[in-house]
N, C-alpha and C positions, 0 to 999 in steps of 0.2 A: 496448580498445574496449568500452563500455557497450551492451547489449543492450536496445532497447525491449522493453516488455511492455504488452499491450493491457489496457484498463481500462475500466470503465464508471463515471462519476462517481457515481451513486447506489448501485452496487453491485447493482443489479438485472440480471437477465438481459432483453435487449431485443432483438429481431429488428431490424437494421438493415442498410442497404446501406454505411452510414459506418461506417469502422473508425477507433478514436482510439487512438493511440499516445503514451505520457507518459515523457518523461525527465526525472529530477530533476537539478538543478544542484548541489544542496548535499547533502552527505552526511546532515545532518539530517532533509531530505524524503525522500531515498532510504530511510532508516530506516522513517520514517513511512507511505510507501507500501507497503514490505513487511509492516509490521504490519497495514495497513489489509486488505491481501489475506489475511492469516492470519486475521484477525477475521471477515472475510466467508465465509472457508470454513468456520470453525468453526460460524457462525450456520446456513448451509448443511444440515451435517450434524446440527445439534439440532434440526432441523425433521423429521428422518427418525427411525424407530423401529428400524431393524435393528441388530444387534450390531456388522456391519461399519460401519456409520455412526458408532457410539460408538467404535469403534476408531480410525477416522480423525479423530475428533474429538479423542482422547486424543492421537492423533500430532501433531496440530496445536497442541495447548496446549503440547505440550513443545517445539515449534519455536519458540512465542511465549515460553516460559520461556527458552530459549537465547537469544533474541535479545534481550531485556530484561535479561540478565544482564550485557550489555558496556555499561559506563560507566552514567552515571546517565539513564537515560530520563526520569523525572519532571520532572528538571531541566531538560532540553532541551525537553520539551513547555512547561514554564512561560516559558521564555526566548522560545520562538517565538510563543506566546500574547500575551505582552508586546510583544514586537517587531510583531507585526500589529496589535496594540490601537493602537499609538502612530501605527503607518503609517494606519490607517484614520482616525484622529482628525485627522491632519495633511491628510488627502485633502480636495479640493474637494468641497462638498455636491453638485454635480451627479454626479461620479463615485461618490459614496457611494450615489445613487439608481439612478443607471444600472447599476452592478455588483451592485445588492442585495446591500449590505454591511451596512445598519443592524441587520438580524436577528442576523448574526455578532456584531457590535459589542456588542449587548445581551446575549449570553449568554456573552462572554469573560471578564468580572470574575468572576461566580461560579465559573466553573470554575477559574480561577488560585488562588481561596479554597480550594476544595474539594480541589484538589492540593496545596497548602501544608497543609492540615489532615491530610492523610493521612500516618500515620507511618510510617517506613521504607521501604526499597526495595520495588519492586512484587512482586517475587518471593522474599522473605524467608520467607514462609509455606509455600515448598515446600522449604526446607532439611532439614526434619524430616519430610518425608512420604514415609515409605519406600514406601508403594505405588507413587506416581509414579516415585521414584527408582529402584526396581527395573525398572520398564519401561524409564525413560531409560537405564540402563546396558545393558540387553539390546539397545535398538535401535541400539547403535553397530555392531553387526553385522547383516547381513542375514538376515532369517527368524527371528530368535532370539526371536520373542514367541509361539512355539506353545505348546498347555497344557503338554507336558513341560517347557517353559523358565519358563513363568509360570502355574502352575496357580490361584494365587490371581486374576490376571487374567483368567485364562479361565473361572472361576468367576463373578466379578464381571460379565463381559459377558453371561451368562446371566441376571443378575437383571431384574426389570421394568423397561421403559422409563423409568417415572416417576423409579425410583430411580437408575436410570444419570444421566439427565438432571441431578437435582438435585444430584448429587455434582459433575458438569460445571461447573454454573453457580454453584456455591459456590466452586469453584477459580478461577472465571473473575472473581468478584467485585472481588478487589482491581485488575483492569484495566478495570472499568467507566468510571470517570472519564476514565482516559487514552484509551480507546477512542472515547468521546464528542468528546474532545478534538482527537484526531488527524483524526476526521471534518471537525470543524468548522474545522481549521485548512486542510486540503485543498480544502475545499468553498470557502474564502474565495479561496484561490490559484486555483481553477478557474474562480472569477467574473471574473478579471482578464485575460484572455489579449488581447493586443494582436494582432489575425489579420491576416492577408494572404496572398492567393493567390499561390504560387510555383511555379518551374519547376526541376526538377533536371536541366539538360541531362546526357545519357548516365548518368542516375541518380545524379548526384554534386551535392550542394549545399553552399555554405558561406557563413556569416555572421559578421562581427565582433561581439564583445560590448562593450556600453557600460559599463566598470566602475563607473560611477557610479549604474547603476540596479541594484536589486536582484533581479535574474532568479533565481525559483525553480524554474520547470518550463517545459519545452518540450513542447507537445501538437502533434502530426501528425495531421490529419484526412484521411482516402483515402476517397473516394467511389467507388461502383461497385463491381463485381466485384473480391474480395479477391486480385488477382494480383501484388501486390508488397508487401514490407514494408522498413520501413526499420531501419537500424542507426546509432547516432550515436556520435560522439566528441565530449565537451564538454572544453574547456581552459579557461584563464585568460582568453584573449584571444578565441576564436572557437570555434564549434561546427561540425561538419560531421554530413552527412546523405548516407549511401549506401543506394540503393534495390536491393533483391535480388528475384530471381524464384526460386521454386522448385516445379517440376512435381510432386515427389512427396516425401514425408517421408524417404525413405530414400536421396534423391538430392541430391548437392552444391548450394547454392543459389549461384546466379551473378549478379553486378551487372548491373542492367538497362543494355542499350545504347542505348536511347532515353529520349527525354524524358518525365519524369513529373511531371504537375500535381498540386501538393496544396495544403492551406491550412496555414498555419503560425502557431500560438498561443504566442506569448511570455508566459508568466504572471508579471507583475512586480507585487509587492506588498511 
């Protein structure tokens, strides 16, 4: 069973009574959502000056490096941009305007060209970065980044904020185009939900999938106090949603035994 994770489409902190839970349907979109969250997290820490924030940013950067070392991320991003470009070009004009996809269509071609022109794998520059690799090796065990474990890292964390941020931004530069492309891809998907109000009897909902329609993501919108949360299982032919309630973090969550009304968004692009 895949767990939902709450997100905000813009990556900004917004106070709202509506909770949005997103579930990727394909492995490609799953990876993109994870990377978007990591990029948003590192941007958050780069807006702050403390050494603790720099340490959190480095830790997040190492997560990005690990995630992007699996397979050909750049190739997957190019494939998805090209797939979306074709799908948008074939969409009726009314849908393009209604879904606000025209600006996205205009920026896809330059992104594809930039990614084709970017030589090598995204993380190849880190293979010989002994500073980051030393931290990476130590992070495999809990608490192993103390000053007596990594004196060079401890010394660097005491350097001026601008110096630390400049280094981090230089390390992140190979990911800049991919980061923008992933945001564009996910924005396009989020613009295309076919939404409907649904009810989950006794906290359970199931819907058959149409294999001829390229479903990329499912979005659940829950209004009001955050009393319940969904967990989802997506299969080849159907998906199911179970709603749970949890009175306290340390207590076991139980499936809701009453009807739950929610808004379902099926993002098809």
